Structures are given as C-alpha cells and as structure tokens.
VMD Tcl script that draws the C-alpha trace (Angstrom):
set ca {
  {112.76 116.69 95.29}
  {112.61 113.24 93.77}
  {116.06 113.85 92.33}
  {117.50 114.46 95.81}
  {115.76 111.33 97.07}
  {117.09 109.23 94.18}
  {120.59 110.64 94.60}
  {120.52 109.83 98.31}
  {119.36 106.31 97.60}
  {121.97 105.87 94.84}
  {124.66 107.14 97.19}
  {123.50 104.70 99.83}
  {123.70 101.76 97.42}
  {127.01 102.82 95.89}
  {128.67 103.37 99.23}
  {127.19 100.42 101.09}
  {130.17 98.26 100.24}
  {132.71 100.80 101.51}
  {131.18 102.11 104.74}
  {131.05 100.78 108.24}
  {127.84 100.11 110.16}
  {127.77 103.46 111.98}
  {127.92 105.45 108.73}
  {125.33 103.16 107.17}
  {122.88 103.86 110.00}
  {123.60 107.60 109.79}
  {122.65 107.55 106.11}
  {119.48 105.59 106.88}
  {118.55 108.12 109.58}
  {119.12 110.98 107.13}
  {116.86 109.29 104.60}
  {114.21 108.74 107.27}
  {114.41 112.41 108.29}
  {114.13 113.50 104.64}
  {111.01 111.37 104.16}
  {109.40 112.19 107.50}
  {109.39 115.97 106.99}
  {107.74 115.59 103.55}
  {104.49 113.66 104.12}
  {102.80 115.19 101.07}
  {105.57 113.80 98.87}
  {105.25 110.24 100.14}
  {101.63 109.80 101.29}
  {98.89 109.74 98.65}
  {95.16 108.97 98.67}
  {92.85 107.73 95.95}
  {89.87 105.40 95.74}
  {86.20 105.25 94.81}
  {82.90 106.57 96.13}
  {79.17 105.88 95.86}
  {75.97 107.38 97.22}
  {74.22 105.69 100.11}
  {70.82 104.05 99.63}
  {68.90 107.21 100.59}
  {71.32 109.56 98.82}
  {71.98 111.69 101.89}
  {75.47 110.25 102.47}
  {78.46 109.34 100.31}
  {80.50 106.22 101.03}
  {84.22 106.65 100.32}
  {86.65 103.77 99.86}
  {89.95 105.57 100.42}
  {93.30 103.94 99.59}
  {96.16 105.60 101.48}
  {99.59 104.73 100.11}
  {102.94 105.43 101.78}
  {105.65 105.30 99.10}
  {108.48 106.14 101.53}
  {111.28 103.61 101.92}
  {111.78 104.05 105.69}
  {109.37 106.59 107.26}
  {106.05 105.57 108.81}
  {103.13 108.00 108.92}
  {100.07 108.22 111.15}
  {97.05 110.50 111.69}
  {96.63 111.16 107.98}
  {94.48 114.23 107.27}
  {92.33 113.83 104.15}
  {90.54 116.82 102.60}
  {87.28 115.89 100.85}
  {86.07 118.48 98.31}
  {82.58 118.64 96.83}
  {82.26 119.91 93.24}
  {79.28 121.35 91.35}
  {78.40 120.66 87.70}
  {80.61 123.60 86.74}
  {83.50 122.06 88.73}
  {83.41 124.82 91.35}
  {84.12 123.75 94.91}
  {80.91 123.80 96.94}
  {82.67 123.04 100.22}
  {85.51 121.00 101.69}
  {85.90 119.11 104.95}
  {88.86 117.42 106.61}
  {88.88 113.89 108.02}
  {91.70 112.33 110.02}
  {92.53 108.64 109.62}
  {93.92 107.48 112.98}
  {96.02 104.62 111.63}
  {99.73 103.98 111.03}
  {100.78 103.45 107.42}
  {104.10 101.62 107.16}
  {106.63 102.20 104.37}
  {105.55 100.78 101.00}
  {102.08 99.98 102.40}
  {98.57 100.78 101.18}
  {95.79 101.06 103.73}
  {92.10 101.03 102.72}
  {89.57 102.84 104.88}
  {85.84 103.40 104.52}
  {84.56 106.88 105.34}
  {80.95 108.05 105.20}
  {80.45 111.76 104.53}
  {77.48 114.06 104.03}
  {76.12 114.52 100.50}
  {75.67 118.27 99.98}
  {72.98 119.69 97.71}
  {74.09 120.32 94.09}
  {77.12 118.03 94.44}
  {78.05 116.57 91.06}
  {81.32 114.88 92.07}
  {83.79 114.70 94.93}
  {87.53 114.34 95.27}
  {90.06 114.01 98.08}
  {93.74 114.34 98.75}
  {96.20 114.13 101.65}
  {96.69 117.47 103.42}
  {99.03 116.33 106.17}
  {100.36 113.35 108.11}
  {102.44 112.89 111.24}
  {105.72 111.02 111.07}
  {105.72 107.99 113.34}
  {109.13 106.85 114.62}
}
mol new
graphics top color blue
foreach p $ca { graphics top sphere $p radius 0.5 }
foreach p [lrange $ca 0 end-1] q [lrange $ca 1 end] { graphics top cylinder $p $q radius 0.2 }
display resetview
C-alpha cells in the first residue's frame, strides 16, 4: 500500500511541471480519496499511562498522529486492551476521540479508564476514524 502511495506522490511531483491546474487538482483529489478510505494506514496512536492515586483508574496520555498528506480524520476510535501477567487479554473497550486531526498533525488527549483486576499492562491502537472533508 505504501508503494502505491509513494508512486502516486512521485507521479504528482514528476508531472507537476507538465500538467494544467485541472489535472493537478484531480490528482490531489485522488490522493485525498486514497488516504481517506484507509484511516488505519494513516492514523496511529501511542503514548503513556499511569495508575491514579487510588489505583482504581488508569490515566492515558494518548498521542494520535495523522501521517496523511491531504486527508483529515475525525471521531477516532481507540481500542484499549488490558493484559494479564501472561499477556492474555483480560478485556478491551473502545473510546471515541471527538476531535479533528489535520494532515501531518499529532493530537494529545487524556483519557481516564477503569483499572480491571489482575491487569498487568495495557495497550491501545486505532480501530477506525472518519474522513473529514
């Protein structure tokens, strides 16, 4: 998939000197469409976490990065998974971040989640996002 994206971008750069404005905007729209239908390719989440004072909650500092060149994304669905000492998944829950993440932007959000019994570690990743025109 990255190869197609890089080829499209290379084509855009190589041809930019020899195309008129209407073709240029068509190519940009095609690139935007390519990015917008693949949110899991371009939107990523990482960050840190810590237990709350009482230990009944976990505070997440989630960094959401949009690596797309043109497409904006909103309503990012993050799946938080809780792992045991044996690295088995205890449970998972989804959280939606109701923000717009512009191209080449990183957004940091704080989320507080429940701390389940026997949780040794947690992780999260982007499940879905909505393209925002």
